[in-house]
C-alpha positions as a printed Julia matrix, in Angstrom:
95×3 Matrix{Float64}:
   0.0    0.0    0.0
   1.08   3.55  -0.68
   1.92   6.1    2.01
   0.73   9.7    1.83
   2.02  12.74   3.62
  -0.9   14.98   4.48
   0.18  18.4    5.69
  -1.91  21.34   6.83
   0.31  24.41   6.69
  -0.34  28.01   7.68
   2.65  30.02   6.39
   3.76  32.91   8.61
   7.08  33.79   6.91
   6.91  33.49   3.12
  10.65  34.01   2.51
  11.75  31.28   4.91
   8.98  28.99   3.66
  10.19  29.5    0.09
  13.62  28.26   1.18
  11.98  25.21   2.77
  10.06  24.52  -0.45
  13.24  24.8   -2.52
  15.12  22.36  -0.28
  12.32  19.9    0.48
  11.59  19.07  -3.18
  14.9   17.26  -3.84
  14.65  15.43  -0.49
  11.15  14.21  -1.33
  12.18  13.16  -4.85
  15.15  11.24  -3.45
  12.65   8.95  -1.68
  10.37   8.6   -4.69
   7.79  11.09  -3.41
   5.28  12.47  -5.88
   3.58  15.78  -5.14
  -0.18  15.41  -5.66
  -1.49  18.68  -4.18
   0.21  21.8   -2.88
  -1.73  24.83  -1.76
  -4.33  24.84  -4.51
  -7.93  25.82  -4.04
  -9.94  23.7   -1.65
 -13.63  23.51  -0.82
 -14.77  22.68   2.69
 -17.71  20.29   2.71
 -18.17  19.53   6.42
 -16.55  20.9    9.54
 -14.06  23.74   9.74
 -11.81  24.26   6.74
  -8.17  24.41   7.86
  -6.41  27.71   7.24
  -3.54  27.9    4.8
  -2.17  25.26   2.48
  -2.99  21.58   2.14
  -0.15  19.43   0.81
  -0.4   15.77  -0.27
   2.67  13.73  -1.26
   2.51  10.1   -2.42
   5.21   7.53  -1.61
   5.5    3.85  -2.5
   4.77   2.86   1.12
   4.09   4.23   4.56
   7.6    3.15   5.55
   9.16   5.06   2.64
   7.19   8.17   3.65
   8.54   7.86   7.2
  12.09   7.33   5.92
  11.83  10.53   3.91
  10.48  12.58   6.8
  13.22  11.31   9.13
  16.05  11.63   6.59
  18.85  14.14   7.14
  18.02  15.81   3.81
  14.38  16.44   4.71
  15.17  17.4    8.3
  17.61  20.01   7.02
  14.87  21.43   4.78
  12.37  21.21   7.65
  14.59  23.46   9.77
  13.56  26.34   7.47
   9.85  25.56   7.93
   9.53  25.17  11.69
   9.71  28.91  12.36
   8.09  29.9    9.05
   4.78  28.08   9.4
   2.38  26.38  11.76
   1.99  22.86  10.44
   0.38  19.51  11.09
   1.96  16.55   9.29
   0.67  13.01   9.19
   1.21   9.89   7.12
  -1.81   7.95   5.88
  -1.65   4.51   4.32
  -3.82   4.0    1.27
  -4.16   2.67  -2.25
């Protein structure tokens, strides 16, 4: 089964977040991640709509998604995001 990063991100510092985005892409690609959605329009259907961006990244497995998140390359990129955005990240297993 595939593994999906689901991230809800409210950017507070666009310059620092841009640096995160520049660095995270190669780290994600290194682990075979495929960006499916990144900050496009969304329509709330039930419950509160989260503020900011919704990001979905597909990996070959839940384990591969975890490996990417925990990798030195991604953690280095993440260091630019932690003070530039409020974020919730999760991994979901699916088809």
